[in-house]
C-alpha positions as CSV (number, residue, x, y, z in Angstrom):
1,X,-52.9,93.2,56.5
2,X,-54.3,93.9,53.1
3,X,-50.8,92.4,51.4
4,X,-52.2,88.9,53.0
5,X,-55.8,89.5,50.4
6,X,-54.1,90.3,47.8
7,X,-51.4,86.9,48.2
8,X,-54.9,84.8,48.8
9,X,-56.0,86.2,45.8
10,X,-53.0,85.6,43.2
11,X,-53.9,82.2,44.6
12,X,-57.0,81.9,43.7
13,X,-56.2,83.1,40.4
14,X,-53.8,81.1,39.7
15,X,-56.2,78.3,41.3
16,X,-58.4,79.1,38.5
17,X,-56.0,79.4,35.6
18,X,-55.1,76.3,36.5
19,X,-58.5,74.5,36.7
20,X,-59.7,76.1,33.1
21,X,-56.6,74.9,31.4
22,X,-57.6,71.5,32.8
23,X,-60.9,72.1,32.0
24,X,-60.1,72.8,28.1
25,X,-57.7,69.7,28.2
26,X,-60.5,67.5,28.9
27,X,-63.1,69.1,26.0
28,X,-59.9,69.2,23.8
29,X,-59.1,64.6,24.7
30,X,-62.9,64.1,24.2
31,X,-62.5,65.5,20.0
32,X,-60.6,63.9,19.1
33,X,-60.9,62.2,15.7
34,X,-59.6,59.0,14.3
35,X,-60.1,55.3,14.6
36,X,-58.4,53.5,17.8
37,X,-57.4,57.4,19.1
38,X,-61.5,56.6,19.8
39,X,-61.5,53.1,21.3
40,X,-59.0,54.4,23.1
41,X,-60.8,57.9,25.0
42,X,-64.2,55.8,25.3
43,X,-62.9,53.1,27.6
44,X,-62.7,56.5,30.0
45,X,-66.0,58.1,28.8
46,X,-68.4,54.7,29.1
47,X,-66.6,53.5,32.5
48,X,-68.6,50.8,33.6
49,X,-69.2,50.2,37.2
50,X,-69.3,46.4,38.1
51,X,-70.3,47.0,41.7
52,X,-73.2,48.8,40.9
53,X,-74.2,45.6,38.6
54,X,-72.8,42.9,41.5
55,X,-75.0,45.1,43.6
56,X,-78.3,44.6,41.7
57,X,-78.3,40.8,40.8
58,X,-77.6,40.5,44.5
59,X,-80.5,41.7,45.3
60,X,-82.8,40.2,42.6
61,X,-81.2,36.8,43.6
62,X,-82.0,37.5,47.2
63,X,-85.2,38.5,47.1
64,X,-86.7,35.2,45.1
65,X,-88.4,33.1,47.3
66,X,-87.6,29.8,47.9
67,X,-88.4,26.7,50.7
68,X,-84.3,26.2,50.8
69,X,-82.8,29.6,51.1
70,X,-79.8,28.8,49.2
71,X,-80.8,32.0,47.5
72,X,-79.9,34.0,50.0
73,X,-76.3,32.5,51.0
74,X,-75.7,33.9,46.7
75,X,-77.4,36.8,47.3
76,X,-76.2,38.3,50.8
77,X,-72.3,37.9,49.5
78,X,-72.1,39.4,46.2
79,X,-74.3,42.2,47.3
80,X,-71.5,42.8,49.9
81,X,-68.9,42.5,46.4
82,X,-71.0,44.8,45.3
83,X,-71.0,47.0,47.8
84,X,-66.7,46.6,48.5
85,X,-66.4,46.8,44.7
86,X,-68.1,50.0,44.0
87,X,-65.6,51.6,47.3
88,X,-62.8,50.8,44.9
89,X,-63.7,50.9,41.0
90,X,-66.1,53.9,41.1
91,X,-67.1,54.6,37.9
92,X,-66.4,57.5,36.7
93,X,-65.8,59.5,33.6
94,X,-64.6,62.5,31.6
95,X,-68.2,63.6,31.8
96,X,-68.2,63.5,35.4
97,X,-64.7,65.1,36.0
98,X,-66.1,68.4,33.6
99,X,-69.3,69.1,35.4
100,X,-67.1,68.5,38.7
101,X,-64.5,71.2,37.1
102,X,-67.0,73.5,35.7
103,X,-68.5,73.3,39.6
104,X,-65.4,74.4,41.0
105,X,-65.1,77.4,38.6
106,X,-68.0,79.0,38.8
107,X,-67.4,78.1,42.9
108,X,-63.8,80.3,42.9
109,X,-65.3,82.7,40.3
110,X,-67.8,83.5,42.9
111,X,-65.3,83.0,45.7
112,X,-63.4,85.4,44.1
113,X,-66.3,88.1,43.4
114,X,-67.3,88.1,46.8
115,X,-63.4,89.3,48.3
116,X,-63.2,91.9,45.6
């Protein structure tokens, strides 16, 4: 039974080291100096969320009061298309990935501390 716990702890250490290397890689990537590199990484750092924008415009059009109901016929499909795009294109950036990686590291450290 002790060997099982040691093997599990070793596996957690390996995963923790991998996550730490990945976090340092993302940090180093955000520190690049160079105009072309900065422009390329800018697309990843400032990801757009087209679904949210389309959804907001759809809600605005949907709630405009008018007697013919054309705004309802236009707004409702825009809201649905926005929801679909929001599921497909999430707009996550390197910054978000870094936060999730840090949270995973802290969770693994807490688990490791409780096991030991």
